[in-house]
N, C-alpha and C positions, 0 to 999 in steps of 0.2 A: 469509257471515256469520260473523264471527270474535265471540266471545260468552264471557263470564267464567264459570266451572268452575259448575253446580249440581248439587251434591251432594246435596241432600235431595229436590229434586223429581223427580229422573231417577234418582236410587237406584245413581249409579257408583262409588261411595268406594271398592268392593272392588278396581272395575279400577285403582285409582291402584298397589296392590302391583306390579302386572303392569311399571307402569311406573318401578318404583325407589325407591317410597317407604323409609324407614327400617325396616331390618330387625329392628328392636327391637319397634318396634310393630305389625309385621307376627307376629313370633314370637310375642307376646302375644292378637294376635288369632286367630288360629290354635291356642293354647293354649284360650282359651274356648271356641273353637268345638269343642275336641277332648272338652273337658270335658262341652257342652252335644250332645253323640252327632253330630258330624260323622260323615259316613261317609266313608269312604280306600278307594283303589284303590293295588292295584302300579303303580311310577311304569311300569313295562314297560307295562301295559295303557292308560297312559289318555291320552288323546285328545285333550280340552281341551275337547272336546262337552259333556261333562258340566258346563263352567263355567257360572254362574249368576249375575245380579244382582238384587236386592232387588226382588219385587213384579212379575216380567217374566213371569210363565207366560203372562198371556193378551195381553199384545205380543208375545209371539215367536212365540205363534202365526201375528199377524196380520200379522207382519214375513217369517214363512215365505211366506205367502198371495200378498206383494207382493216378493218378493224382488228379481224382475226388474227391480221401477219404483225400488227402494232401490240397487241394483247403479247406474245409471246417473245416480240423484240424485247420489249420493256422488262417484262417477268427475267428473263435470260441476262438483262443488263442489271437489276438488281441484285439477283443471286449472283453473279459473279466479281460487281462493284463492292457490293456490300453487305456478303452472306446471308440477304433477309429474301423471304419469301413473299412476295405483294400480291396483292387483287388489285385489277384495273378498275375504279371506280365510273372515271368519265375522261374522254377525249376532248381537246375544245381547238379548232382549227384558230390560227394564227399566220403570221406573213411567214411564208419560206417554214413553215412548220406547225407541229399541236403540242400544246401540251395535253400530259397525260396524268392525270391525279390518279394515286395509290395510295393502297394502306398495305400495311403491316398483316403477317396475316397471325404471327407471335405474337407474346407480350415480348419487350415494351411495344402498346399500341400508340401507333403515330401515321399521320396521312405526310404525303411529299409527291414530290411531281419530278419529271424527265421531260425533256425535247426531242422530239423525234423530227427530223428533218424531212421535209416535203418536197416536190420538185412538181410546180403547178403545172410549166407546159407539157412536161410528161406524164403527168397526173402518176408519179409514183412516189414511194416511200424509200427512204433510206434506211432499212432496219440493223443495217452495221453501224451507223451514227447516231444512234441515242446519247447526248450528253444531259447534263444536270448543271445547274450551278454550282459553283467553287464554294464549300462549304453548307450548303444549304439541306444536305439530308443527315447530314451531320450535325446539323441542329436542331434537326424534327426527332432525329436520334433521342438527344436529350431532353427535348420537352417530354418524351413519351416513357424516358427514364425517371425522371422527376415525377410523373405522375403515378408512375408505376411504384415509387420508395414511397412516393409522399400518401398512398392509397386512402388512409386513414384518416390523415387530415382533411386531403380534399374531398371526402364523404360527409364530411364538416359544412363544409359549403353546398354540397350538393343539396346535403338535408335541407339546408337556408333557402335557397333557389327551391325546392320545391314545394318545400310550405308557402313562398312568398307566391309562386304563380298558382297555388292551389286557392288563396285566400286575397287575390288581389289581381284586378285586370290588368295584367301584362303574361307575355308570351315569350320563346324563344324562337330561333330558326327551326325550320323542320330538320328530319332527320337527312332526307336525302341533300339538303345542303349542305350539311355539315361531312356527308361522303362525296358530295361530285365537286364540289368549289371550294373546300377549305383545304389548302394545299400546302401545311406546313405544321408539322408537329402534332399535340395532343388535341381534341377538339369536345366540346358536346355544344349542345343546343343552344346554350347560355353563355360559354366562355372559351378560350383559347388559351395555351402555355405558350409563352416566349422564353427560349432561355441565351445565356452568351455561352459565348464559346469556353468561358474561365468557370463553367460549372461543371463538376464530374471529371476531373483532370485523368485523361489516359484512358479515358472512356473509347475513343475510337478503336485503339489496337483490342482491346477487350471485348469491344461487341463483334467485333470484325474475327474474333479469335474464337469467339462461340454466344453468340447472339441470343441464345436459348436456354440461358441459367434463370433459376427460378427467381421467384423476388426476393426473398430470403438470400439468396446467395448474393446478387446484388446489392443488397440493403449491408450485407456484410461486407462487401468490398470496398462501399463508399461509407461507412459506419463512422468513421473519424473524420470525414469532409464535412464541414458546414458550411451549409448553403447559406450565402449572402443573400439578404431580400432583393439587391440590387443588380443581380443576377439574373435573377428570373419576373417575368410580367405575368400578371396572369386579367385578362380584359375581358370584361364582362358586358354583352350586350342585350339589352332587355326592349321588348317594342310592347306598347299600347296594345290591349286585343282589340276595341273597338276602332272600327276607321272613324275617320274625322275627330279624332281625339286627341289634343295635344299632350303630348308630354307632362306627367302629373308631378311637378316641383314639389308638391309635399311627402306623396309616396318617394321620388327620388332623394331627397334631403334623407326621408328615415332607413331607405337603401347605404346610403352613405354611412349615417349613423349605424347602424347595426353591425356593419364591418369593421369600421374604426374599432367597437367596442368586443367584437366576439372573438374567444378565446379559442385556440386550438387551430388557427388554420395552419396551413403549410407557409413557411416564411417566402416572401414574395413582395412584388410590389403592384399595387390592386389599382386597376382603373376601372372606373364605372361609365356606362353609356346608357341615357334609355330615350329611346325612339318613338314616334308616332308609328302607327300602323305599317308604313310604308315604306319598302326597299326597290331600289332598283334594280331592275331589270338585266340588265345586264353587266351591273357593277357589282350587283350583291352585297351593296353596303347600305345600310339605313341610316348612315350619317347624312344630318342635314341639317338646315340653319337653326331651325327649332329645336333640334336634337339637345338635348342635358349631359354633362360629361363632371364626372372628377374625372383628370389625368393630369399629365404631365404639364407643369412641372409641380403640381402636387397631388402627385397619387399616394395613395394608403400604403405607407411600409408596416408591412408586419414580418418582426422577426421569428 
């Protein structure tokens, strides 16, 4: 059952950030939280299990007690609706339900999520009522497909970031955060990929027909499609390695310059953020007033 987004009734608006909502909005939200007493953790210590959704304390407990049933229901839902085998990485209580973070088992690899209703009064879950945001899973599939087809080009970015963190006092998020909180598309410890519905025309039918095609098969199918960089966002988030260190403006400018000049990157619009060492425990966001950013409307366009 695919349904339209129910932000108010399920209290899931915060999760949109993790799937690639506009960073300006996220930064403002994080700044408001900071001023109202948000608890922060060192990014090296933060696992993502501290992440919360509004009014989810009671449903979180109910979900934990029924985790096995939730796992079965969500896996069956994705197999039926999207012909996709998934693993369940995390379940987060919310108002009237729980958000279930999953990852595809086979290529293309992507994270996404579903919602399972919970009746707090009866302390029961509705295993037949699982639903997803309209179009959200389809966008996650596109993100994973982009990462698969442009794997070689993304390795240029991966190699650069690996060298960057080895030679400079910056880090990314932990593996656990990628698995348990990032809920939309292809993600790494340092960046996530968001795509437009206009990317990979016809992919919904092709994927549902046979999601287990090999990389070369998918590449052959879309070989004549030129991906416009305006259709793909690659958003890079880095953190200072040491606590009590402000984001290094000189290093940030060097990273921006490096990305601007770098050849061999996949076609996309690139945003870059450098935060201090802290990440919001409940929000999983590093954006704060002192964060440095090169983003909309000045994204780096790589054709």
